[in-house]
Phi, psi and omega in degrees: 000140183284149185270159178268108182280353176281348178225109182298143177295166181159332181271203182294158173223176181209141170263124177258123196244103179272130176229180177294340182242017179127183186253133174242156185229118180259106183275129180241145175280179187299335181272344183068023178258340181233134190226146184217124187276144180214139186123186013271155163263142178063037182307130180091354175277145164279118192251096195274332179203135175234125179225137167265130181293117183286348183277341177233346184053035186220318178280121181241122181253142165229131184260120181232167165214136187234093171041240184284350181277348174076186186285149174195174178233138175247152175227151176219132173262013190222031183055032173093011173288333179216151188223155172220139182275153175298134177292329186219089182289173177296133189200148172281159179292154176288150179260162176291147179313135185080356179253145181284145179225181176254153176216140182288116180286309174208156173269120188262318201226136178232138177224132176283151187281190176306154176294338180270356182239062182303135186094347178275133173227164177231151174228143177241148194225173168238125000303165193284095177229164185240134186230156178226145178233134174247011178234043172064033176087010177284329176214153186229145182236146173296141171274094185297330178306327174265310194287345180243020176299134180303348181250004183301314180294326172295304184299332182242015177059046178061023169082012187213075180264004168088010175300149189297332179260012178091150178295124189236147164250126182215198184031069175272116187242131174251129186291115182302343182272339191201109179294355176267356184257121194235141167236146173219158173248142178236132177249112344263158186163320177120194173264138178233155185228139173228138175249012181225047169067026174094014174285326176223169186212160173216149173290154173221075186233016179307133173088351183272128180274149173228070199280003171264009176240157173316316174258107186290337182237069182278176174288327171213175182106006174290177174225078174294143178261322176203132185233130187232143178252124179287128190297337183253341179231068191296350169283000182254116175241143177238156183211125158259116189245175173296343183233035172125184181251134185226155177225143184225133173246115171293150007279019178296161185244000190235122167291144175256138182273081176280000179283348176294346174275358174292158177303140185291338181271000170258318181082183182229031175263147180180187175249309187267161166213141176227149185241144169306131187287350179238340187250095185296349181267359180253133174209156181238144171224155170237102182297157165231165177288107185254027183260156174049253194273358181058068178295349184047057177226161166308136179304121180059025179066023187233094185286143177206150169264145169244125186244134168248151170237010182229039177065024172100003181289335175213157179230133181251129173289123178241105181221010174296122184104329184277153182313133179280349182175164177064033178244091193261074182233166160213175183243125187280177187299327185253013187253023172239135173211165181230147166261172184264017180283168174234114355297154183292142171260142178246133183226147184226143166238138189250158182294344183252018166085019171259158169246128176239149183223148176227125180251020172225043176058033176100351179300327180216155183231142173232154173271112188276328189205148174223166178064024169278163169296166176319122183272127171268328186203151174224128169228140180268134175244122176281117186253155177283149176298000000 
């Protein structure tokens, strides 16, 4: 989640943790040395994403799904002491009786809108659809320029491409210079760009591989896992995909596979990628075993974060404090986050229910929490003193 650069960080912060069994909030003091757990909220719900609006540090949205009740979005104005459900959650228009239609299985991704558009939020779903709220999450409307695009079914294989977690729209990035300039990631489908607030879209996948397809370099059909736009250098984008780590500098059109510089015995396959809030050449990834049957675990059961400080020309293994072996976990696309402090804090939530934190940019790690449910997402919330 992008930090609010109008108010420098330095007060308390919180980690907003979405899990298979609800939302947890881990409160940290200004020094990031003392942490206190609060929650769960929505116990038993699949809580895919929890995000505090950095524009007001007050509006908290959570994307959940609860059994037969289906997908929805809740909002809180008091950091979870009270909640209200969206009056119109993200949903496709109803079809006429007897006609086949699409339905939202779950809301995966939440992104606050541009700083000049208070109250605007975006949501990405499975199947891969895009929704927009203009009233701070109370109600949602389809972005028809994407959802009804004449090539939507072609780009997304009709929203059913066989990816293990379902076809997804994620990584909604808003250019901080221009609220009409949007990027999204679609698993599978690729990266897409709009320059007119979502009324029209085009693929932006040059240089990205799709090794699982007959043509490994298609115009679209790739499987980006996470796409990040740098908040202070918004012409720089990074991508962790099914087939490598990539970096793009606009107005260029071709991504460079910078993950080829990772150690060969580790590879450059994983889910999350996070950026240094001030340095567009610094990024962190957490590789997983992407060989053979894709066990989705840390390679050899030895998890490590890798960091580059030179735009991907070299990578450093950072595992001090992490389990040295027999740790068969991974970190999902939304479950790595950074704060905006100096030095930067980096935080991980694992599929085995731990939260790990580093307050020295990954040089050393501490286990902040254990025994949580399977973690879907971790976001940093800067709080007012």
